[in-house]
N, C-alpha and C positions, 0 to 999 in steps of 0.2 A: 500424510498427504504429500504427493510429489510437488516439487517446485514447478512454477509455470512462468513462461516468458511474458513480458510486457514491454512494448516499444512506445516511447514518448518522443514526439517531434516538437521542438520549440526553437523558433528563430532559425530554421533550416538545419538545426543540429539534431541528430538522431541519438537517442539514449536507449540502450538495450539493457533491460533489467531482468532479473530472475527473482521471483517472490516465493518465499517459503512461509507456510502457515503453521503455527504452533498452537493447536487447539487446546492443549492442556497447559497453557501459560499460567503464570502466577504473577503477583504484583511486582516481582523482581525481574521478570522477563517479558519482553514485548510480544504481542501475538503474531505480527507479520514482520518478517525480516526481508530486507531487500538487498540484492547483490548486483554489482555491475562488474563484468569481467572477472567473476569469481571472488570479488572483494566485497565484504559487508559494508554498505554505504548508508543505510537508513533503516528505521523500523517504525511501525505504526501500532497504535493501540486504540480499540474502539471505546467510546464512552458509554454511558448508560443508555443512550438512544441509538447506539451502533454507528455513530459518526466516527470516522477515523481521524486521529490526531497524531502528529509526529511524536514518537516516543524518544528516538535518538537520531542524530544526523551526523555520524562521524565522518561521512564522505563530503560534508559541507555542500550538499545538493541544493541547487537554486530553489527558492521557495515556490516559484511557479511550477517547476517540475515536480516538486513534492505534492502540490495540490492536484495536479493532473494524475500523478501516480496513485494518490489516494482514491480518486474517482475511478480509475481503472481497476484497482483492487476491489472496491465496493461493487463494481459491475461484474467482476469475475467470480466473486464469492459464491460457491455452490449452495450455501445455506441461506441465501437471500438476505444478506446483511443490507440494511438500509432499504428494506421494502417500503418503509414509510416515505422515503424520498421518491422512489419510483411512482408511488401512488399520487404524490403531489404534482409530479411532472405530467401526468396524464391529462 
């Protein structure tokens, strides 16, 4: 799967990320890797209910930005990750 862009705005600061999905991940590798300006800055892993959790944060990204980023990844996922959340919000 090709990487896709996500832009997050927090406190008037714009963050431009690129997200790569690794569908054949294993327990030693996170499923979603996030890059900013070509540099690996964070990764996420879904739990048993498909909620994303921070796997690694080498870029020391602000927690609020990470939560917004996880929401955007969940919303962008083509396979309907977190359909259960969307149903609850309806």
